Structures are given as C-alpha cells and as structure tokens.
N, C-alpha and C positions, 0 to 999 in steps of 0.2 A: 795221605791220612787224615781222618777227621777226629775231634775230640770225641763225638759219638761213638766212632769206632773203637777207641782207646777204652771208653765206659765199657763196652760189650766184653772188650779183653779183660777188663779188671773184674767183671761181674763172673767171667767163666772161670777165672783164677780164684775168685774166692768161693765159689759155690761147687768147683770141680764137676759141673753137669751143665750142658748146653741148654737143655729144656729148663731147669730151673734158673739159670742165669736170665735166660729169655722171658720168664714170667717176672723176675725182678725189674726187668728193664722194660717191661709192658710193651714187648715185641713178639713176633711169632719167631718160633725156632728156626725156622729156615731163612729167615731174614738175618737174624743174628749171626747165624753160621756162614752166610755168603758174606756178611761186612769183615767178619773175622779173616775168611779165606782170602779176601781182596789184599789185607794187610800182609799176610804171609806171602802172598804172590807178589806183593809190591817189594817186601824185602828179602824175597826169596830164601826165606828160611821157615822152620816149623816152630810155633810159639807152643803149640799143645801136642802132648803125645797122646794120640787118639786111641791107641792100641791098649792102654792100662785103664782099669776100671778102679777108683774113679779116675778121671782124666787129671793127667800130671803136666806141669810145666817141662819144657826142655830147658836146658842150661842157658842157652839164648833166650828162651822165653822168659825165665825167672828175671834176667837183666832188663828186658824190656817192660815187664810188669812193673818193676822197680821204678824205671823212668817215667813210665805211664802214670803212675800214682803221683808224681811230682807235678807232670803236665797238668792233668784232670785237676788237682787242687789249686794250681795257680790259675788256672782258667776259672773255676768257681770264684776266684777270690776277685775278679774283676767287678761283680756286681757288689762285693764287700768294699772295694776301694770308693765307689763312687758313693755309696750310702754313708761310708766315713766322711767322705768331703762335703755331704750334704748335713751331717750331723743327725743322721736319721736312726732312731732306735726302733727297729723294728725286724721283721723277718723270721725265719726259721732259725732256731737255734738248740742244738743239741748238747744237753747235760747230762753228766753221768753222778752218780752218788753212791757212795760205798754202803752196805746195808747197815752198818752200826750208827750211821748218821742220818739216813734217810727218814727214819721213822719219828725221829725228834726235831731234826732241824727243819725238813721240807714243810712241816704245817706251821712252822713259826714264820717264814717269811713269803711262802708262796702266794697266799692270798693277796698280800701288800704289793707283790711284785706285780701281779698279773692285772691289778687295778690301776697302777701307776704307768705300767707300759703295754697297754693293751693291744698294741700292734705286733708286739713278741710272740711268737708261736714256739713256747717252751715244749721241747720234746725230751722228757725225762726218763732215764734209764738206771736201774738199780742194777750195779754191777762192783764185781770186787776189784781191788788194785790193779792187779795183773791184767784185767780185762779193760780196765781203763786206759792203762800206758799204751796197750797195743791198740785201742780204738783211737786214742788221741794221735798216735804216730801214723795210723792210716788214714787219718782225715775223716773217719766215721764219727768223731764227737768234737764239739766246738771248746768245751770245757768240761770240767769235773770238779768235785768236792770230796777231797779224800784227806787222809791222816798223812802228814809229812813230816820230815824231808824224805823226799824220794830221790835225790841226787840223780834225775834223769836229764841227759845232755840237752835234749831238744825240749822241755819241758819247764814251763816257767811256774814259779810258786808264790800267790799272795797269800801271806798268813790272814786268816779271818779271826780266829780265838783259839785260846788255849784252855783244854776241857780237861780237869782233873779226873784221877780215877778215884773211885769210891768202893770200899769194901762192904759187901753184904753179909752180915756175920748173925746165924740164928742164934736164938736164946741158949740153945744147949752148948755151944761153943765156948771154950775156955777165955777167948778174946772178947766176948760180949760185954763183959764188965769194964772193959777199957773205953775211955770217951775218944781218945785217938789211937790209931794205931802207927807203926813206923814199918819200913821195908822190911826190915829184918824179922817182922811177925810173920810174914808170909811163908807159908809152906807148899810148896809146889804139888806135893801129894794131896792137899785138902782142897785145891783150887778147882772149882767146875769151870771148864773152858769152853769156848765156842769152838766150832769144828775147823779142820784146817782151812785155809783161805781166806780166813778174817784177818785183817791186819790187827785188830784189837786183842786178838789172843797172841800175835807176835809181840806186841807191845807188853803184854802181861808176862811172857816167855822172858823178854830183855830185862823187864822190871825184876824178875826173879832169878837173876843170871846167877846169883850165889846159891841158888836153892837147886837140888837135883830131883827129877821125878824117879820114884822107883817102882817096880811093880808089886809091891807088897799087898796093896790093895785088894778087896774081893772084887773090885768092879773099875772101870774107868769108861767115863762117858765125855762125848764132846758133843755139843747141841749147837744148832743155828739159831736158837732163840733165847734171849736173855730171860724171858719168862719163865721157859723150862729150867733154866739153871736155878732161878730163884726158887721155884717149887721144890726141886731138888735140895736146895740147901735147907729150905724149912722143913723137910723130912729128916734132918739131921745128916745128910750125906756128904757135908762140906760147906765150903764158903765160896764167894765168888766176887769178881770185881766187875763194877759198872762203869760207863762213861756218865758223868755228872748231869747231863742234861737227861738222860734216861731215869734218873733218880726223881726228878721233878714231878712225874706221873705217877709214882708209886701210892699205893693206899697209905694212910697215916700209919697203920700198923706195920707195915712193911718199913715206912721210913724210921720207926725206932731201931731197926736193925743195921742202919746204915753207920759205918764208921769212917770218918775223914783221915786222911793222912797228917802226920805232922808235918809241917813247912820245913823245906820246900816241897810242896804236895807233888808227887808225881803226876804227870799230865801229858796228853797227845796233843801235837799241834795239828789244827784242821786248817787247810788250805784251799782256795780257789786255784786250780792248775789248767794251764792250757798251753799249747803249742806256741813256741816262741815265734812263729811266723803268722800267729792267729790276727786276723784283721778286723773282728767283731769286737774290738775294742769297747766301744760304747756300751754294748750289752753287757760286757764282763763287768766294766765299772758301775753299771747301774744294779748288777746282780751283788757285787761286792758291797756297795752303798746300802743297799736294802737289807742284807743280812748284818751289816754291821750296826744297822738303826734297831734291829729287832735283840740282836745276841748282847748288846752293853748291858741291857736290864737284866738279862739271865744269868750271866757269867762276870762275875768282879774280881776273881782271883788273880793276883799279880805274882806273889812269890811261888813260882812253880819250876819244877824240873821236869824239862822234856825228855820223854822216854821214845826213844825210835821205834817207828812201826815197821820196820824191817828187821826180820828174824835174823839174828846172828847166831849161825850154826855152831 
C-alpha cells in the first residue's frame, strides 16, 4: 500500500462519500475507489460499509484509519525535518484562532509577521476551542491561539499573555458609580453572555461560580457578538464582560462605561498551542516572538487571577 492510498482512505472516512472525497483529493471517483479497493483486497478486509448512507467505517476500518492518520502525518513531517535542519522558515502553516481573540489580536500581529516571514503561507481559520482540539489532534492544524489551560495530553501550550476581564456597565446600572468592581458584585442574572460554545462565556460562568442564574427575568439572550451585547447593555437590559483588548477599540463614550476589577484582576490566559510532535517549531517560535513584540505594549497587567476557560458543570 502507498501513502497516497492511505490519504484516499482518510478522505472517505472524513467526508463519508466517495465522490466528495475524490474531489477533495483532486482525482476522479473511479480512481479513488479502485485504490481503496486494492488496499481492501491486499488486507482481505472491508474498511468501509458501503451499504450504509452515509458510508460508515467497519470496526476494523476504524482501527486502520487511526493508524493511517499516524502514518500520513509522520510522512508529511519528513519535509518538516529537512526544513528544520536547514533553519528554513517558510511553507504552509495552518493556524486556528478562537472567535473572541481573532478580531483583536490578528490585526495586531499579522502584517508584521508576513512582512518579516514572507516565505510562510499562513492559512488562518476561526474556530471554537473544541474544533481546534479536534483539528490539532487530526493533523488538520499546525497550531492555534486559544484560551488556556486546556489540559490536553497531546497538546503543548506556550503562554502569550494574560488578558483581564473588564465590565461594561451602563449609566442606569447601580454599579456605574463605582470606580472599580469586585467579583462579588457580579450577578449572573444581569450579565449578557456570548452564546454556548465560546470559551469566554465559560470563563464568565466560572468567574460567577458563586452566583446562580434564575429564570425570573423577562428574557434571556445569548449572542455571538460583543457589539450586540454592548448595545443591549446600553438599552438598560443588563451588563456584560469584555476581554481587555476588545475595549481598546471602543468609542470614548463607551469607554466611560468600563469598570476594571480590583486586583488581583480576573483574567484569561491566552496561549499558542500545538501538537507535542509538531516539527514546524521555527514558525511557531516566529509567531510567538512576533505576538510577544506587539502585545507587550498593549497589556501590562501583572497582578491577575487566571480564570479557567473550561466550564465546570
């Protein structure tokens, strides 16, 4: 069997469709089907149950796919080994970034990075944390920027910075007169949250672990946008919490509604994460150094309390 044949098997396992898998592999469907059939004949087993729609892996097929992932990933690393030996910083690099970090951090470092490392082709994808973990483990991402710690056995984390939570409190709210607030001031019933799936939402739930949400309100809304939450707060419908970098781009009139927490300030840990067996270490280090260079002037907080981004049920 060949590496190419194994890639065809992985494509069908991922897309559960021979035609779509062939398109993704840039070959005709008969070619892909024939090569997979050759492997099955060679091993005298069926990798796929073709009687089911969509196509499913057989029990032995699942084990073969698991091993094929390892083989294909290791084969792809041969070029990485050569480039590492030469000290070459270039080639394709797939980077995932969570939605609450992408809009603020990416514009800060991307231009600097591509100017300094023009031979690197960055492929950037906005993904939630669960999607990032799956893609890192499957070899579909080289690295990601996410809130940590994640405590994933196969993933290494390099801390980039600590980003405090900042409260956004409208003038009509009773805490507006305070210069600083405390965690005990938070009322989960009043806080407008991001929708489920955002780790920043989970961080807020962990921060408010001593506050219980009730169903006594006239409405409950969860949005995917900080801008929406801010506008709702301005209408007197509650308060919200923002990551510090997001507050830098607010209008001056909105900045008047920001309230920082007393020290130690609750904060999220933001890290560059990647598989422990990743070989594109030069690019990872280049990313880390570039981000560190731009972030040190923006975030200078030292006395912080890290709030986990993993929601504890």
